[in-house]
C-alpha positions in Angstrom: -142.1 -92.5 -78.9 -139.6 -95.4 -78.8 -140.9 -98.9 -77.9 -138.3 -101.4 -76.9 -139.5 -104.9 -77.7 -141.8 -106.2 -80.4 -144.1 -108.4 -78.3 -147.7 -107.5 -77.5 -146.8 -104.8 -75.1 -144.4 -103.0 -77.3 -146.6 -103.2 -80.4 -149.7 -102.1 -78.5 -147.8 -99.0 -77.1 -146.5 -98.1 -80.6 -149.9 -98.5 -82.1 -151.6 -96.3 -79.5 -149.0 -93.6 -80.0 -149.5 -93.7 -83.8 -153.3 -93.7 -83.6 -153.1 -90.7 -81.4 -150.9 -88.9 -84.0 -147.5 -89.4 -82.5 -144.4 -90.7 -84.4 -143.4 -94.2 -83.1 -140.7 -96.7 -83.7 -140.2 -100.3 -82.4 -136.7 -101.7 -81.8 -136.3 -105.4 -81.3 -133.3 -107.3 -80.1 -134.0 -110.5 -82.1 -134.7 -111.0 -85.7 -138.4 -111.9 -85.2 -141.5 -110.0 -84.2 -143.8 -111.4 -81.5 -141.7 -112.1 -78.4 -143.1 -114.4 -75.8 -146.6 -113.5 -77.0 -146.0 -115.4 -80.3 -145.2 -118.7 -78.5 -147.8 -118.4 -75.7 -151.4 -119.5 -75.5 -152.4 -115.9 -76.1 -155.2 -115.8 -73.5 -155.9 -112.3 -72.2 -157.7 -111.9 -68.8 -159.9 -108.8 -68.8 -163.0 -108.7 -66.6 -166.2 -106.7 -67.3 -166.0 -106.5 -71.1 -168.9 -106.4 -73.6 -167.8 -109.7 -75.2 -167.7 -111.3 -71.7 -171.3 -110.1 -71.2 -172.2 -111.5 -74.7 -170.8 -114.9 -73.6 -173.3 -115.0 -70.8 -171.2 -113.6 -67.9 -172.3 -110.2 -66.6 -169.5 -108.6 -64.6 -168.5 -105.5 -62.8 -165.4 -103.6 -61.7 -166.4 -104.1 -58.0 -166.7 -107.9 -58.4 -163.4 -108.3 -60.2 -161.7 -106.0 -57.7 -163.0 -108.2 -54.9 -161.4 -111.2 -56.6 -158.1 -109.5 -57.1 -158.1 -108.4 -53.4 -158.6 -112.0 -52.4 -155.9 -113.4 -54.7 -153.3 -110.6 -55.1 -153.9 -108.9 -51.8 -151.5 -106.1 -51.0 -148.8 -107.3 -53.5 -150.4 -104.6 -55.7 -152.0 -101.3 -54.6 -155.7 -100.5 -55.0 -154.7 -97.8 -57.5 -152.9 -100.4 -59.7 -155.8 -102.9 -59.6 -158.4 -100.3 -60.4 -156.3 -98.9 -63.2 -156.1 -102.4 -64.8 -159.8 -103.1 -64.3 -161.0 -99.8 -65.5 -158.6 -99.4 -68.5 -158.8 -103.0 -69.7 -162.2 -102.9 -71.3 -161.5 -99.5 -72.8 -158.2 -100.7 -74.2 -159.9 -103.7 -75.8 -162.6 -101.6 -77.4 -160.0 -99.0 -78.6 -157.7 -101.5 -80.3 -160.6 -103.4 -81.9 -161.9 -100.1 -83.3 -158.5 -98.8 -84.5 -156.5 -101.9 -85.2 -156.8 -105.6 -86.1 -157.1 -106.9 -82.5 -160.0 -109.4 -82.2 -160.6 -111.4 -79.0 -163.4 -113.9 -78.2 -164.5 -114.5 -74.7 -164.7 -118.0 -73.4 -168.2 -119.1 -72.4 -166.8 -121.4 -69.8 -163.3 -120.8 -68.4 -163.2 -120.5 -64.6 -160.8 -118.1 -62.9 -157.7 -119.8 -61.5 -159.2 -119.6 -58.0 -162.9 -120.3 -58.7 -163.8 -120.6 -55.1 -162.6 -117.1 -54.2 -165.0 -114.2 -53.7 -165.6 -112.4 -56.9 -164.5 -115.2 -59.2 -166.2 -115.9 -62.5 -166.9 -119.1 -64.3 -166.3 -117.5 -67.7 -166.2 -114.4 -69.8 -163.0 -112.9 -68.4 -160.5 -115.1 -70.3 -160.4 -114.2 -74.0 -158.7 -115.9 -76.9 -157.3 -114.2 -80.1 -159.5 -114.9 -83.1 -157.7 -116.9 -85.8 -155.7 -114.8 -88.3 -154.7 -115.5 -91.9 -150.9 -115.2 -91.9 -150.9 -114.7 -95.7 -152.1 -111.2 -95.1 -148.6 -110.4 -93.7 -147.1 -111.1 -97.1 -143.3 -111.1 -97.1 -143.4 -110.1 -93.4 -144.8 -113.5 -92.5 -141.3 -114.8 -92.3 -140.3 -112.3 -89.6 -143.2 -113.3 -87.3 -141.8 -115.6 -84.6 -142.9 -119.2 -85.1 -144.9 -120.9 -82.4 -143.3 -123.7 -80.3 -142.9 -126.7 -82.6 -144.2 -128.9 -79.8 -147.6 -127.1 -80.1 -148.0 -127.8 -83.8 -148.9 -130.9 -85.7 -147.7 -132.3 -89.0 -144.6 -130.2 -88.7 -146.2 -126.8 -88.6 -150.0 -126.7 -88.4 -151.3 -124.7 -85.5 -154.4 -126.1 -83.7 -156.7 -125.0 -80.9 -158.3 -127.2 -78.3 -161.4 -127.4 -80.5 -159.3 -128.5 -83.4 -157.7 -131.2 -81.3 -161.0 -132.6 -80.3 -162.2 -132.7 -83.9 -158.9 -134.3 -85.1 -159.2 -137.0 -82.4 -162.8 -137.7 -83.5 -162.5 -137.8 -87.3 -163.5 -141.5 -87.3 -166.4 -141.0 -85.0 -168.2 -137.9 -86.3 -169.0 -136.5 -89.7 -168.7 -133.0 -88.4 -165.2 -133.8 -87.0 -164.2 -135.5 -90.2 -165.2 -132.4 -92.2 -163.4 -130.1 -89.7 -160.2 -132.2 -89.9 -160.2 -132.4 -93.7 -160.5 -128.6 -94.0 -157.6 -128.1 -91.6 -155.3 -130.6 -93.3 -156.2 -129.4 -96.8 -155.5 -125.8 -95.9 -152.2 -126.8 -94.3 -151.2 -128.8 -97.3 -151.8 -125.8 -99.6 -149.9 -123.6 -97.2 -146.8 -125.8 -97.4 -146.6 -125.3 -101.1 -145.6 -121.7 -100.5 -144.7 -121.3 -96.8 -142.4 -122.9 -94.3 -145.4 -123.5 -92.0 -149.2 -123.2 -91.8 -150.7 -119.7 -92.2 -153.8 -120.3 -90.2 -152.6 -118.7 -87.0 -154.2 -119.2 -83.6 -153.4 -118.7 -79.9 -150.6 -116.2 -79.1 -149.3 -116.4 -82.6 -152.6 -114.9 -83.9 -152.4 -112.2 -81.3 -148.9 -111.2 -82.3 -149.8 -111.4 -86.0 -152.9 -109.2 -85.5 -150.8 -106.5 -83.8 -148.0 -106.9 -86.3 -150.5 -106.4 -89.2 -151.7 -103.2 -87.5 -148.2 -102.0 -87.1 -147.5 -102.6 -90.8 -150.7 -100.9 -91.8 -149.7 -97.8 -89.9 -146.2 -97.9 -91.4 -144.6 -97.9 -88.0 -140.8 -98.7 -88.4 -139.7 -101.9 -86.8 -135.9 -102.3 -86.4 -135.1 -106.0 -86.0 -131.7 -107.3 -84.7 -131.4 -103.9 -83.0 -130.7 -104.4 -79.2 -131.1 -101.4 -76.9 -127.7 -100.4 -75.4 -128.6 -97.6 -73.0 -131.1 -94.9 -72.2 -130.2 -91.3 -72.8 -130.8 -89.3 -69.6 -130.6 -85.5 -69.4 -131.5 -83.6 -66.3 -133.0 -86.6 -64.6 -135.3 -87.2 -67.6 -135.1 -90.0 -70.2 -134.9 -88.3 -73.6 -133.9 -91.2 -75.9 -132.2 -94.5 -76.5 -128.9 -95.8 -78.0 -129.5 -98.8 -80.2 -127.1 -101.1 -82.0 -128.4 -101.1 -85.6 -126.8 -102.4 -88.7 -123.4 -102.6 -87.2 -123.2 -99.3 -85.5 -124.7 -97.5 -82.5 -127.5 -95.1 -83.2 -128.9 -92.5 -80.8 -132.7 -91.9 -81.2 -134.3 -88.9 -79.5 -137.7 -89.3 -78.0 -140.0 -86.4 -77.3 -142.7 -88.5 -75.7 -140.7 -91.1 -73.8 -139.3 -94.6 -74.1 -141.5 -97.7 -73.4 -139.5 -100.7 -72.1 -141.5 -103.8 -73.1 -138.8 -106.4 -73.2 -140.5 -109.0 -71.0 -139.0 -110.6 -67.9 -135.8 -112.3 -67.1 -136.3 -116.0 -68.0 -132.9 -116.4 -69.5 -130.9 -114.1 -67.1 -129.1 -116.6 -64.8 -128.0 -114.0 -62.3 -131.4 -112.5 -61.7 -133.0 -115.9 -61.7 -130.6 -117.0 -59.0 -131.4 -113.8 -57.0 -135.2 -113.7 -57.3 -136.5 -117.2 -57.9 -137.0 -119.9 -55.3 -134.5 -122.8 -55.4 -134.4 -125.2 -57.0 -135.9 -123.9 -60.3 -134.3 -125.3 -63.4 -133.4 -123.1 -66.4 -136.0 -124.6 -68.7 -138.1 -121.5 -69.6 -140.1 -121.8 -72.8 -139.7 -118.0 -73.5 -137.4 -117.0 -76.4 -133.7 -117.2 -75.6 -133.2 -113.5 -76.4 -135.4 -112.7 -73.3 -132.6 -111.9 -70.9 -133.9 -109.0 -68.8 -132.5 -106.2 -70.9 -135.3 -103.8 -70.0 -134.8 -104.3 -66.3 -131.1 -103.4 -66.6 -131.9 -100.4 -68.7 -134.4 -99.2 -66.1 -132.0 -99.8 -63.2 -129.3 -97.8 -64.9 -131.7 -94.9 -65.1 -132.5 -95.1 -61.4 -135.4 -97.6 -61.3 -135.6 -100.3 -58.7 -136.7 -103.9 -59.3 -138.8 -105.2 -56.4 -137.1 -108.1 -54.8 -140.2 -109.7 -53.2 -143.2 -110.7 -55.2 -146.0 -113.1 -54.8 -144.7 -114.9 -57.9 -142.0 -113.7 -60.4 -142.9 -116.3 -63.0 -145.6 -118.5 -64.3 -144.5 -122.0 -63.2 -145.4 -125.1 -65.2 -144.3 -128.7 -65.3 -141.9 -129.3 -68.2 -140.8 -132.5 -69.7 -137.2 -132.9 -71.1 -136.9 -135.4 -73.9 -133.5 -136.4 -75.2 -133.6 -136.9 -79.0 -131.4 -139.4 -80.8 -129.0 -136.6 -81.9 -128.4 -135.6 -78.3 -130.4 -132.4 -78.3 -133.0 -131.9 -75.5 -136.6 -131.0 -76.3 -138.6 -129.1 -73.7 -142.3 -129.6 -73.6 -144.5 -127.6 -71.1 -147.6 -129.3 -69.8 -150.2 -126.6 -69.8 -153.5 -128.1 -70.8 -154.9 -131.6 -71.3 -151.8 -133.6 -70.2 -151.1 -131.4 -67.1 -151.9 -134.2 -64.7 -150.1 -137.1 -66.4 -148.8 -139.7 -65.8 -151.6 -140.1 -63.3 -153.9 -138.2 -60.9 -156.3 -138.6 -58.0 -159.3 -136.2 -58.2 -161.4 -135.7 -55.0 -164.5 -133.5 -54.5 -167.0 -133.2 -51.7 -169.4 -135.8 -52.9 -169.2 -139.2 -51.1 -167.6 -141.9 -53.2 -166.9 -139.5 -56.0 -163.1 -139.7 -56.0 -161.6 -141.2 -59.1 -158.1 -142.5 -59.8 -156.4 -142.7 -63.1 -153.8 -145.4 -63.7 -150.3 -143.9 -64.1 -148.8 -144.3 -67.5 -145.2 -145.3 -68.1 -142.9 -143.6 -70.6 -141.5 -145.6 -73.4 -137.8 -146.3 -73.2 -137.5 -145.0 -76.7 -138.5 -141.5 -75.5 -136.9 -140.9 -72.1 -138.7 -138.2 -70.3 -137.9 -136.4 -67.1 -140.6 -134.3 -65.4 -139.2 -131.1 -63.9 -140.6 -127.9 -62.6 -139.6 -125.1 -64.9 -140.5 -121.5 -65.4 -142.6 -120.8 -68.4 -143.2 -117.1 -68.9 -146.8 -116.3 -69.8 -147.8 -113.4 -72.0 -150.2 -111.0 -70.4 -150.6 -108.0 -72.7 -152.1 -104.9 -71.2 
């Protein structure tokens, strides 16, 4: 089996093939492993899992299906929804038993539409368990780095829990201890590595899958963009890849998996499929230009032109640095509502207003609506 793309999807497919006794290979366009997964928050949404139950949220396929029916509607078929809901828990159990995947369910994390029928207040969203990047050895350098804007001290990854502790180091002994351990570990890491090796969020998810790929000795060809599918008698039988300065044809007895992500950096498809105006400020890796879609179309596939949403939209700030370069920062969590908000609920007199904050003239910042591709491994 040939897997195109070294993100969570491509690595999961290659791992499954290898575990089941098949030969697999991963080809990756860029020089790094991890794709959009490595720079994402890494949250995985799977209802009705054992770890969700352990977190205090009993669930069922029927309840989750009701939620998807209310939210997704007929943008997806019943068969597709049921396939996702029934296979998701089995996939999680399978990769936890046979690979390094480890996810922890959130005790409290409401679904995006908490008032919809079938919604849950927790258990369905799961985060990758922290991973020690030192286990990757020399391969740590080929794991895609997280977004620098999501690190502190020039390369230390942190979770929401870490941030709360770091902000409270002067107010709590527990937070002080937590903060000291984090910084001491990071200082030690920087003596040998270009960044911290305590990996969390999507970087931990990518690293865990990468470690599993290395353990099973699955070949990973970096800087090897796919050129075209080999089609014989209406059947895909392989792939032509640009590798080490020449084109190489790889035959596949069990198929080719196209796991190259979306089209965040394909200006033509963005113009054709996204609402206007949407600026070209995606946080996805620049190599993500829709290659898999073009490969599929060349083999007869059709890309659906109408969807409920082609991208995960997020407010993005553009900050111009003194050297003229532009830094992009997606507002996904605690600062999402800045510079100000008005919150209103159903209780009389319960609305609250926060005072808008101004931006320093030393750091000009423009709020725009960009498209930040989220990683949703399946």
